[in-house]
N, C-alpha and C positions, 0 to 999 in steps of 0.2 A: 552535489545533493542527486539524489536517484528521481527516477520520475514518480514515486511513490511520495517520495516526500514532497516535491513541487505541489503534486496534487491535492496531499494535505494541507500545505500552507495556502494555496489559492482558495481553498475551502474554509480556512481559518479553523480547522480540527485542534482541540485540545488531546496532546496525545496523552494527557495523564488519566481522562475520561474515558478513551479508547481502551486504553490498559486495563482500568477499571471493569467495564464492559464486558473485557474480552479475555481480561485472563494471561494477555499476551504483555510480559514484561514492558515497561518503559525503556531499559536497556534494548531490549529485543527492536522495540518501535524504534528508538534511536538509529540502532545501525540499519535497519531496514530504510529508514529515511534517508542517511546520510553517506552509506557503504554502497557502492555500487557493486561491489563483489559479494555481498550478503545475497542470497536467493530468499524469493516469498515463494512462501509454500501456501499451497490454494486454500488449506483452512485457513490460513491469516487472514487471506485475501478476504475470503467470504465473511471470516468475523469482523474484521475491520468493516466492511461496507454494512453490515447489520448495525455495527455502533454509531455509524457515521449517516445510517438512514438513506441510503443510496442501493439503487441495485447493483449485484455485484460484478455484472458484466461492464456496468461503466467505470467500474475500477480497474476491470482485465482491460478495456480498451485503453484505457490511461496509462497504465502502467506497461503495456505492449506495444504501443504505438510508433515503436522504430522497428519492430521485428517485420523482417519482410524474407519472404520465400525466395531460394536461390533460383534464378533464372537458369534455364538450360539452353 
């Protein structure tokens, strides 16, 4: 499961509701939640945040929490 999938699960988000509100298909949401090779686009992140009534930065921080800069 992806970081987005884990986040949505912790928040008890209904993916069908998110799909209906955002226009993102249930299939695409499932891919975003389960397939680590699937890339989340910024417009999708923004719409998902609006649909679940959270700040987009909260979703971004959660999804990207494992990213680190390369130390020189």
